Residue frames as qw, qx, qy, qz and C-alpha x, y, z in Angstrom:
[[0.048, 0.100, -0.994, -0.006, -74.98, 177.75, 124.11],
 [0.597, -0.281, -0.464, -0.590, -78.25, 175.92, 123.83],
 [0.693, -0.496, 0.222, -0.474, -80.03, 174.35, 126.80],
 [0.997, -0.041, -0.064, 0.029, -78.69, 170.83, 126.20],
 [0.600, 0.493, -0.362, 0.517, -75.08, 172.05, 125.95],
 [0.236, -0.626, 0.388, -0.634, -75.39, 173.71, 129.37],
 [0.898, -0.304, 0.123, -0.292, -76.74, 170.48, 130.85],
 [0.919, 0.221, -0.206, 0.253, -73.78, 168.54, 129.46],
 [0.321, 0.587, -0.396, 0.630, -71.22, 171.04, 130.74],
 [0.461, -0.551, 0.347, -0.603, -72.78, 171.27, 134.20],
 [0.976, -0.143, -0.005, -0.163, -73.17, 167.47, 134.38],
 [0.793, 0.342, -0.313, 0.395, -69.49, 166.97, 133.49],
 [0.055, 0.596, -0.418, 0.683, -68.38, 169.54, 136.06],
 [0.713, -0.446, 0.200, -0.503, -70.61, 167.96, 138.72],
 [0.990, 0.001, -0.130, 0.052, -69.22, 164.46, 138.09],
 [0.573, 0.478, -0.372, 0.552, -65.66, 165.81, 138.19],
 [0.233, -0.601, 0.371, -0.669, -66.27, 167.58, 141.53],
 [0.884, -0.319, 0.106, -0.325, -67.83, 164.47, 143.08],
 [0.936, 0.162, -0.203, 0.236, -64.96, 162.21, 141.93],
 [0.344, 0.569, -0.385, 0.641, -62.35, 164.73, 143.12],
 [0.478, -0.559, 0.304, -0.605, -64.03, 165.04, 146.52],
 [0.977, -0.161, -0.012, -0.142, -64.22, 161.26, 146.83],
 [0.773, 0.348, -0.323, 0.420, -60.52, 160.92, 146.00],
 [0.030, 0.597, -0.409, 0.690, -59.57, 163.53, 148.63],
 [0.739, -0.438, 0.178, -0.479, -61.79, 161.83, 151.21],
 [0.991, -0.008, -0.121, 0.047, -60.22, 158.42, 150.58],
 [0.563, 0.469, -0.387, 0.560, -56.67, 159.83, 150.78],
 [0.226, -0.572, 0.377, -0.693, -57.40, 161.58, 154.10],
 [0.874, -0.312, 0.025, -0.372, -59.14, 158.46, 155.52],
 [0.345, -0.538, 0.769, 0.014, -56.01, 156.34, 155.18],
 [0.323, 0.272, -0.823, -0.379, -55.33, 153.14, 153.26],
 [0.007, -0.132, -0.969, 0.211, -57.13, 150.72, 155.57],
 [0.302, 0.508, 0.522, -0.615, -60.33, 152.79, 155.91],
 [0.350, 0.492, -0.353, -0.715, -60.24, 153.80, 152.21],
 [0.162, 0.095, -0.947, -0.259, -60.33, 150.10, 151.26],
 [0.101, 0.379, 0.854, -0.343, -63.44, 149.56, 153.40],
 [0.303, 0.592, 0.178, -0.725, -65.18, 152.68, 152.03],
 [0.271, 0.390, -0.629, -0.616, -64.32, 151.67, 148.46],
 [0.038, -0.109, -0.991, -0.063, -65.88, 148.25, 149.03],
 [0.190, 0.545, 0.655, -0.488, -69.11, 149.78, 150.33],
 [0.287, 0.601, -0.140, -0.732, -69.22, 152.34, 147.50],
 [0.161, 0.243, -0.841, -0.457, -68.58, 149.56, 144.96],
 [0.118, 0.305, 0.929, -0.175, -71.47, 147.57, 146.44],
 [0.281, 0.654, 0.402, -0.576, -73.90, 150.46, 145.94],
 [0.246, 0.538, -0.463, -0.660, -72.62, 151.18, 142.42],
 [0.044, 0.059, -0.966, -0.246, -73.11, 147.49, 141.55],
 [0.189, 0.476, 0.793, -0.332, -76.66, 147.48, 142.96],
 [0.288, 0.668, 0.063, -0.683, -77.49, 150.65, 141.00],
 [0.193, 0.401, -0.699, -0.559, -76.10, 149.14, 137.76],
 [0.032, 0.145, 0.988, 0.045, -78.01, 145.89, 138.29],
 [0.241, 0.583, 0.581, -0.515, -81.23, 147.81, 139.00],
 [0.287, 0.612, -0.226, -0.701, -80.82, 149.89, 135.85],
 [0.121, 0.216, -0.883, -0.400, -80.24, 146.73, 133.79],
 [0.103, 0.337, 0.923, -0.154, -83.29, 144.94, 135.20],
 [0.264, 0.648, 0.323, -0.637, -85.45, 148.04, 134.71],
 [0.230, 0.508, -0.493, -0.668, -84.26, 148.31, 131.09],
 [0.076, 0.013, -0.966, -0.248, -85.13, 144.68, 130.40],
 [0.117, 0.458, 0.817, -0.329, -88.51, 144.74, 132.15],
 [0.262, 0.747, 0.266, -0.550, -89.70, 148.02, 130.69],
 [0.294, -0.178, 0.641, 0.686, -88.18, 147.29, 127.30],
 [0.523, 0.592, 0.181, -0.586, -90.21, 148.88, 124.57],
 [0.760, 0.322, 0.493, 0.275, -90.50, 147.35, 121.13],
 [0.339, -0.119, 0.338, 0.870, -88.62, 149.06, 118.37],
 [0.349, 0.551, 0.197, -0.732, -90.64, 151.92, 116.91],
 [0.565, 0.404, 0.673, 0.253, -92.51, 150.99, 113.76],
 [0.120, -0.145, 0.271, 0.944, -91.92, 153.46, 110.96],
 [0.467, 0.482, 0.374, -0.639, -95.12, 155.20, 109.93],
 [0.583, 0.396, 0.647, 0.292, -96.72, 154.09, 106.70],
 [0.195, -0.010, 0.286, 0.938, -96.27, 156.54, 103.86],
 [0.362, 0.423, 0.335, -0.760, -99.14, 158.95, 103.43],
 [0.569, 0.487, 0.656, 0.094, -101.70, 158.09, 100.80],
 [0.271, 0.073, 0.370, 0.885, -101.15, 159.93, 97.57],
 [0.286, 0.494, 0.293, -0.767, -103.43, 162.88, 97.08],
 [0.306, 0.260, 0.813, 0.421, -105.70, 161.73, 94.31],
 [0.276, 0.136, -0.141, -0.941, -107.77, 163.87, 92.07],
 [0.725, 0.209, 0.372, -0.541, -111.26, 162.87, 91.07],
 [0.181, -0.082, 0.898, 0.393, -111.71, 159.82, 88.85],
 [0.587, 0.387, 0.168, -0.691, -114.48, 159.95, 86.28],
 [0.241, 0.078, 0.893, 0.373, -115.88, 157.32, 83.97],
 [0.415, 0.505, 0.223, -0.723, -118.37, 158.90, 81.56],
 [0.692, 0.531, -0.131, -0.471, -120.25, 157.81, 78.46],
 [0.046, -0.407, 0.905, 0.115, -118.94, 154.26, 78.36],
 [0.891, 0.100, -0.063, -0.438, -120.54, 151.23, 76.71],
 [0.111, -0.501, 0.857, -0.050, -118.73, 148.16, 78.07],
 [0.759, 0.060, -0.539, -0.361, -119.30, 144.57, 77.06],
 [0.689, -0.129, -0.657, 0.275, -118.27, 143.31, 80.49],
 [0.521, -0.689, -0.360, 0.354, -117.31, 144.54, 83.95],
 [0.222, 0.788, -0.106, 0.564, -116.15, 148.06, 84.73],
 [0.712, -0.485, -0.305, 0.407, -113.69, 148.43, 87.63],
 [0.134, 0.833, -0.144, 0.517, -112.59, 151.84, 88.93],
 [0.809, -0.395, -0.280, 0.332, -109.88, 151.36, 91.57],
 [0.145, 0.827, -0.198, 0.506, -107.98, 154.00, 93.54],
 [0.189, -0.678, 0.530, -0.472, -105.38, 154.13, 96.36],
 [0.959, -0.158, -0.219, -0.081, -104.68, 150.46, 96.99],
 [0.038, -0.723, 0.631, -0.278, -102.10, 149.86, 99.71],
 [0.357, -0.245, 0.865, -0.255, -103.01, 146.30, 100.53],
 [0.256, 0.157, 0.950, 0.084, -105.51, 143.50, 99.94],
 [0.515, 0.377, 0.013, -0.770, -108.17, 143.80, 97.26],
 [0.303, 0.086, 0.920, 0.232, -110.06, 141.06, 95.46],
 [0.500, 0.390, -0.052, -0.772, -112.25, 141.86, 92.51],
 [0.243, 0.001, 0.953, 0.181, -114.11, 138.94, 91.08],
 [0.201, -0.253, -0.699, -0.638, -117.39, 137.91, 89.51],
 [0.024, -0.410, -0.732, 0.544, -119.51, 138.84, 92.53],
 [0.119, 0.749, 0.572, 0.313, -122.78, 140.53, 91.65],
 [0.186, 0.395, -0.096, 0.895, -122.61, 144.31, 91.75],
 [0.225, -0.563, -0.653, 0.454, -123.93, 146.05, 94.82],
 [0.057, 0.700, 0.317, 0.637, -126.06, 149.14, 94.51],
 [0.365, -0.418, -0.455, 0.697, -125.45, 151.95, 96.98],
 [0.079, 0.917, 0.357, 0.159, -127.10, 155.31, 97.33],
 [0.389, 0.521, -0.203, 0.732, -125.06, 158.52, 97.36],
 [0.328, -0.277, -0.583, 0.690, -124.41, 160.12, 100.75],
 [0.024, -0.853, -0.509, 0.113, -126.95, 162.63, 102.01],
 [0.130, -0.863, 0.036, 0.487, -126.37, 166.16, 100.82],
 [0.308, -0.298, 0.634, 0.643, -124.66, 165.17, 97.59],
 [0.616, 0.561, 0.064, -0.549, -126.22, 166.13, 94.35],
 [0.849, 0.193, 0.445, 0.210, -125.93, 163.63, 91.52],
 [0.614, 0.692, 0.108, 0.364, -123.20, 164.55, 89.08],
 [0.098, -0.929, 0.294, -0.203, -121.07, 166.62, 91.50],
 [0.878, 0.085, -0.326, 0.339, -117.55, 165.32, 92.09],
 [0.445, -0.876, 0.182, 0.037, -115.57, 166.22, 95.19],
 [0.377, 0.707, -0.595, 0.067, -111.78, 166.28, 94.55],
 [0.097, -0.378, 0.890, -0.237, -110.33, 162.88, 95.38],
 [0.671, 0.147, 0.587, -0.430, -113.63, 161.04, 94.82],
 [0.160, -0.020, 0.864, 0.477, -114.74, 158.73, 92.05],
 [0.517, 0.425, 0.235, -0.705, -117.68, 159.23, 89.76],
 [0.218, 0.081, 0.879, 0.417, -119.28, 156.95, 87.16],
 [0.417, 0.505, 0.258, -0.710, -121.91, 158.52, 84.88],
 [0.679, 0.549, -0.127, -0.471, -123.75, 157.44, 81.79],
 [0.009, 0.430, -0.895, -0.121, -122.14, 153.99, 81.70],
 [0.907, 0.067, -0.016, -0.416, -123.70, 150.84, 80.27],
 [0.034, 0.469, -0.882, 0.019, -122.07, 147.52, 81.09],
 [0.789, -0.075, -0.500, -0.350, -123.21, 143.95, 80.65],
 [0.669, -0.110, -0.630, 0.378, -121.27, 143.04, 83.80],
 [0.475, -0.725, -0.370, 0.335, -120.62, 144.62, 87.17],
 [0.223, 0.783, -0.114, 0.570, -119.57, 148.21, 87.71],
 [0.731, -0.485, -0.311, 0.365, -117.18, 148.32, 90.69],
 [0.114, 0.841, -0.184, 0.495, -115.88, 151.53, 92.23],
 [0.838, -0.364, -0.269, 0.306, -113.14, 150.77, 94.74],
 [0.156, 0.813, -0.233, 0.511, -111.14, 153.23, 96.82],
 [0.239, -0.679, 0.507, -0.475, -108.63, 153.08, 99.67],
 [0.968, -0.144, -0.183, -0.094, -107.91, 149.36, 100.13],
 [0.179, -0.751, 0.615, -0.161, -105.14, 148.32, 102.54],
 [0.783, -0.152, 0.602, -0.035, -103.85, 144.87, 101.49],
 [0.311, -0.145, 0.775, 0.530, -103.21, 142.74, 98.36],
 [0.547, 0.398, -0.101, -0.729, -105.10, 142.90, 95.07],
 [0.316, 0.031, 0.935, 0.161, -106.74, 139.78, 93.60],
 [0.527, 0.390, -0.062, -0.752, -108.84, 140.25, 90.47],
 [0.256, 0.028, 0.944, 0.204, -110.57, 137.21, 89.01],
 [0.473, 0.211, -0.195, -0.833, -113.16, 137.20, 86.27]]
């Protein structure tokens, strides 16, 4: 048997022994005394049940929230040798809100230690692209998507 099965068996045997001993005690005590003992025992059982109920309400925990699904493992995204007459949007792993509009493009520098042209798996890379509009590279957004031109 596993550990939990032993606990159940021993718990059941223990409860049975206690109830049997209580029954024998009440029979030996006589009807009048047994009634008084049963009243006192009932009082303590009622107090214990009320305490357990109040504790359950006060320390009530909210229902567990299921974890969000893991983000898909994405390979690298590349946009190369493109001549666009407008905006270029590269979007990856959107789980929520995203708004892409006519905002002017922002220029960022690559992180330190990265050589231009190297792509790490799961990253995005735009090379040799000419566009008359904005070039937007977007990754990992948690919300809705709103694209307006």
